[in-house]
N, C-alpha and C positions, 0 to 999 in steps of 0.2 A: 615409496607409496605403499601403505598398509592395506592388505586385503581383509575384509570382514569375514570372519569364519562363521560356521554354522553352530558354534558353541552357544549354549544358553547365555543370554545376556539380559540385563534389566531393560525393560521397555520404558522409554521416555515418551510421554504423550506430547504432541505438538498442538498448542492452542493458538490459532491465528486470529489476531484482532485488527487486521488491516482495515476491515470494513467498519470498525468502531473506533478504536484509538487512532488508527492510521488516518481515518477520514477526518479526525479532529484537528489534523494539521491545518493551520490557516491556509486556505486556498485549495486544499486537496479534495475538492468536491467531486462526487461521482453521481451520474444519473442512475435511475432505477435499473435500466437495462445493463449498465456497466457493472453495477453491484451484483446483478444476477450472473453476469458472465464471470466475474472474478470469483464469486462463490462456487460456481460450477468447476472452475479450474482448480481451486483449492481442494474441492471434494475429490476430483480426479487424481490430484497429486498425492492424496493420502493423508491430508491434515485430519487429525483426530477430532478436534473441536473447532468450529468456526464461530467466533463471536460476530454475529451478523449486524449488530447495531444496538441502538438505545431506543426501544420501541415507544416509550412515552415522550420522547423528545419532539416528535412531529408526526403527522399523518404519513409523510413520506418515509420516515424511518420505520414506522410500524408496517407499512405495506411492503417495504423491502425485506424486513426480517421475516414477515409472514410468508411471502412468496419464496424466499430462499428455503425456509423450513419445508414448504410443500414440495419443493423440487429436489431436496437433498436425497442422496443415494446412500452414502456411507458415513459421512461426518455427523457428529453431534452438532446440532444448531443451538447456539446460546444467545440469549437476550440479556442485556444489562438492566439493572434496576437499582434505584436508590433504596435506602432502608425505610420504605413506607409501603403500605398495602396497595395503594393505587398504582405505583410503579411496578410492583411485583405482579399484580393482576394483569397489567397491560403486557408485561413481558411474557407471561404464560399464554395469554391470548395469541401472541405472535408466534411462539415456538411450539405450541401444542400439536400442530399438525405434522411436525417433523417425525420421521421414524424414531429418532432419539432427540429429545429436547432437553435443554438445561436452562435453569434460571441462575443468573449471577447477580447477587446483591452485595452491597458494600456500604461502609460508613467510615469516615475518617476517625482514627483512634488516637493519633498523636495529640499532645497538649495543644498544639496550634489549631488542630481541627476540632478538638473538643470545645475550644473557645468559640469557634464559629457556630457550632450547633447549639451552644448554650446548655449543654448537658454535662452533669458531673459524671464521675466514673460509674456510679451505681445506676444512674438514669440511662446511660448508654448501654450498659449490660442488659437492662430490661428491654430496651428497644431492639437490641440484637436478638435476644431470645424470642421476642414476639414476631419479628419480621422473618427470621430464618425458619421458625416453626410454620409460619403462614406459607412461605415458599415451599417447604417440604410437604405440606398438606396438598399442594397443587401438583408438584412435580417430584419424581423420585430422584432426580439428579440436581442437586443444589450446590452451587459454588459460592463461598463467602470470602470477602476480602476486607481486611482492616487497612483502609487507605492510609498511606504514609506510615506503613508498618515499621520501616527501618528507623523512624524517629520516634517510635512509641516506646515507653518504658517497658522493659522486659517483663516485669511482674504483671503489669496490666495487660500486655500482649498475650501472655500465657492465659490470663483469666478470660479474655474475650474469645480467644481461639477455643478454649475448653467449652465455653458457653455455646458457641456456634456448632461444635461437634455434637454436644449433648442434644441440641435442638434439631439435628438432622442433616447438617452440612456434610456432603460427601467429598468435597474438595475444598481445601483451604489455600487460598492464594495469598502470597506474601509480597505485596508490591513495594518496590523502591520508587515511589511516586515521583520524587524530584531528582532522581539520579544521584543520590547523596552517598550511598554506601560504596564499599570497596570489596574485592573478592573475598578476603579473609573474613570480613564482617558478614558478608552474605552467607558464607558457609556456616559460620558460627551460629547465626540466627536460626537456620534450619535445624542444626544439631540440637540447639537449646530447646526448641519447641518439641522435637521428637523425644527428647529425654524427659522434659518436665510436664508435658500436657497429657493427662489421662485420655486414652483412646486415640492418641495421635497415630499409633501404628496401624489403625484400621482405615484411615482415610488417605487421600492423595494430597501431598503438599505441592503447590505450584509456586513458580517464581515469575515475577513481572518486573522487568528492569528498564529504566530509562537511561538514556545515553548522555546526560548532561556533562559528565566528566569523562566520557569516552570509554566507560567500563561496562556497558550493558551486557555484551557477550561474555566477558570474563566473569561478571557477577552471576549470570544465569548458569554458566557451566560449573562454577564453584558451588552454587546451591544444589545442583544435580549431584555433584560428588558427595555432598553432605547428606543427601537423602531425598531431595525434591524429585518428583517423577513427572512433572508437567512443566513445560516452558511456554510462557506466553510471549509471542513475538509477532512481527509484521514482515511482509515482503519489503525488501529494500531498507528495512529499519525505519519505515515511515512512522510518523507519530508526532505528538506535540513537542514543541521546543526542539531539542536535539534528537528526538525520535526514540524508538524502542529497540529492544534486542532484535537483530535482523535474523529472520528465519533461516536464510541461506547460510549465515555464518555459523550458527549453533549446529545445524544439521550436518554441514560439511566438516565442521571441527570434530564432531563425534565419529564421522565416517573416516576421515583421514587419520585422526589420532585415536583410532579404536584400541590401540595398544595400551594407552594410558587412560582412556575414557571408554570403558567396555559397555557401552549402552547402544541400544538400537532404536530406530524410529520406523514408522510406516511410510516415510516419505519416498516417493519416486523422484530421485534427485535430477533425473534427466528432464524434468519439467520445470526446473528452477528458472532457467534463462528466459523461457517464454513468459512465465508469470511475472518475472521481474520487469520485462519490457512492457507488458500490458498494464501493470500497475503504474509504471512510470507514465505511460501514455494517457491513461484515463484520469490520473490524478493531476497531471501537469507538472509533476516533480521529476526533474531529470536526475538520473543516477550519476553521481560524481565519477569521473574517469578512473580514479584510483580506489574506488570502492572495493572492499574485499569481496571476492568470489564473482560478483556480477558486473564489476566496473569494466569499462571498455578496455582499460589497460591491464586487466588482471592476468591476461595470457599473452601480452605483448612484450617483446624483448628488443631493446634498442642498443644496449651496451654490447660492444664487440665480444667481450668475454662471455657474456650471457648467451649471445647468439651462437657462438662457437660451441659452447657447452650443450645447448639445447639440440643443435644439429647432430652432435655426437651421441648424446643420451639425454632424452627429454627430462629425465628425472633429476638431472643436475640442477635445474632451476625451476622445475614445476612439480609441486606436490599433489596436484590434481590434474586429471585429464580434462580438456575442454568438453569432451563428450559426456563426462560424468554429470555435468550440469545442463546438458542439452545444447551445447554449442556444436555446430557442425564441424567435422574434422577439416573440411576443405571449404574455403570461401571462394567458390568458383564463380567467376563473373558471367553474367548473362547479357545478351545484347539484342539488337533489334531483329535478329534472325531467329531468336529463340521462339518456340511455339507454345501453344496452350498447355500441352502435356508436360513440357519441361517446366513451365511456370508452376503448374499445379504440384508437380513433384518437389520443386524447390520450396514452395510455400509449406507443403506438408513437412518437409525437413526442418523448417523453421518453426513448426508448431501450429500452422494455420490450416485448418481443414475447410477448404472453400467449396461451397455448393456451386452448382452450374451458373446461377445468376450472378453470384458474387464473383466467381472466376471471370465471367464475361466483363464485368465492370473493372476489376483489377487489371485484366489483360489490356484493356483499352488504355488505362492510365500508365501501365508498364511500357507499352509501345511508345506512348507520348514521351515518357521519361527517357527511353532508350534512344529516341531520335535526338534528344538534347545531350545525352551522355554517351561517351564511347562504350563504357562498361558499367553495368548495373550490378552492384555487390549486395551481399546479404543485408547489410545495414540499410542500404537504399530501399530494399523491399520491405523491411520492417517499418521504415519511415513512411513508405507508400501505404501500408496498412493503417498506420496511425492517422493518416490524412484521409481515410475513407469517410464518406458522409455517414453520420449517425442517424439520419432520417430526414424528415421534411425540414427545410431551412426557411425561416422567415426572411433572412437576408442572404443574398448570394452574389458574389462578385462576378460580373459578366465581362467587363473590359476595363483594363487599367493602362494608362499611358503616363509615364513620369518624365518630366523635363528637368535636367540638372544642368547647372552652369556654375562658373567660378564666381559670378557676381549675382547679388540679389537673392530673393527667396526661391526655393525650389517649387515646382508646380506639379500637380497631380490631376489628371482628368480621369474620373471614375464613373463607370456605368454600373449600377448595382440594382438587383431586383429586391424590392421591398414589398413583402406580402404578395408577390407575383407580378408586381408592376415595376417595369424598368424605369430607373431615374438616373439623370446625369448631373454631374456637378464638376466645376473646375475650382480647385482650392490651392492655396500656397502654404508653405511652412518653412521652418528653420532647417529642414533637411528633407530628403525624399520620403522617409517613413513618417515624419511629422506632417508633411503635406498630405500624404495618403490617409492618415488617421483623421486629420481635419476634414477631409472629403467625406469619409464615412460618417463622421459626426454631423455633418451638414445634411446628409441624406437620411440619417437616423438619429435625431437629437436624443441625447440621454445625459444623465447626471453622474454616470459611473466614473470613478477615478482610476487611472492607470497606475497600478501598484508595482507591476513587474513587466519588463520587456527583456527577453533573453534570447540570444541567438547562439546556436552551436552547429558546427559542421558535422554532417553525418559521416562522410568519408573525406579522403584527402583530394587535393587537386582543385584547379580553378573551376571545374565543372561540378564540384561537389554539391549535393543537396544541403540546404540549410534548414534546420529544424528551429522554428521560432515558438516560444512559449509566451503567452500574454496572461496577466492576471488583473482582473478588474474588481473593484469593490463599490457597493452602493448600499447605503443604510445598514452597514454591518454584515452584509452578505457578500461572499466572494465567488467570482466566476472565472474559470480558467478556459483558455483556448490554446490549441496547438496546431501547427501545420508545417508541412515540409515542401520545399520546391528548390529547383536550381536557381531560381530568381529570389534572392533574399527579400527584396521589397514586396514581391507578390506573396511570399510565404508570410510576411509580417501582416499584411492586410487580411489574408485569409485566417490567420490565427486570431486577430482582433475581431473579425466578424464571427468567428466560431464562438468566442467568449460572449459576444453580444447575443448570439442565437441562444446560448444557454441562459442568459439573463432574461431574454424574451420568453423562453419556455418555463421560466421559474424553476430551473434545475439546480440552482445554487442552494446554499444553506447558511443560516445565520451563525457565524462562528462565535459571536459574542453572547449567544443565548445562555441564560443562566443554567439551562438544562445540560448544556454541553460542557459539563465539568470534567476535570481530569479523571474522575471516576476511579476505577481500580488501577490507576497508573497514570 
């Protein structure tokens, strides 16, 4: 395990786009309050630039970017804009109240994208010059991206990058929009631009990689080795299609292998695990068990040889310490005899700073869980926090009784509060969950389609909590819900109702909107 020395090292800026590119993942909707929370956590973690959204996409996006900008403490707050004055003006309106604001404007420069815009090479250069100049007249910090840069002819890429620099761009982002490139190409592209473009040495080059071929992290690090000094990434690698470069992977790679990648970031790595969990919870996207750095199995050892080695010397099979990313060194179980002080301390250890009222609510639910489980582990408490009410609920499950048999349909008796009024129904289905969902739909008729129903165990054992994720879609808008309970059927109903509450509150987002383009990646 390599220790980072105090020797001078090149600084690599971390540009997080979880709230923009990450939220463009189909189904990864976040409410306004959730976006504010995630932005606050990213700021505390030491992220240099937070791309908070696409302000012109909707009033909700504008409000979120604007409020994040007003509440920022350390991070630069960035808004995305297409190459037109209206987008750029709207982005500036959203970020201008930040202590440090940035406008990020882009246009697709590859032959495929030029065909879409119906611009020839000269016409596109003129548009780039006009829009970058307009952005720079509004804001001193302007980032420009040639979308699909890795499939753009090198001569033309040099020409448009030179134009953007001359017109005031302070950061040039080179996106691998469709995850097409490979590490050697990624490095060669940055080197080529640094060598051929006049003025390139005066600005920051950034890299934005997608993971379609599983090379996003490698491509980003190769670009840094070649001279890029900003990495665009997301928590958990969230993003369109196969996702983006994962923040936790590039940051920990530079930390662990600082001997061959002598770069430093401003990231407090001990906050990684908490942020990973929160992004997973609010987006409804579970982290795969074998995900690098933050996956559930990342620090587990089942092989006898591995277990023996770790017991004798942890470095035999672990290149990072769990505490480096904010995992507690000991997963000490709590039980029904644990008090409020112990719960507050444990939750603080897990990254949750609970106020008195929140502690009171969580403690009641913790006690209820402890009565049903012999031991309550860290992951149980994280799931408990994920299941916390986000506010007023139009729909609320009051009572559920399920009757299962070996013959005939299953039956569900449900009492649910709808707008404050308790309603009862008896429904049947092809299984207990189907019967329950039918019951919910009878009490709250809707046209949403169930796109995803996913169950995963939080811990081991027959008394383990189940975390259920539900994804609904209606008229092109996606709504997610998540809940955890030792009763899988009850967790399923609560997750379904959670998604419906989001739909009722209008907290979803139209993923097929023409405005929600791949943008700069």
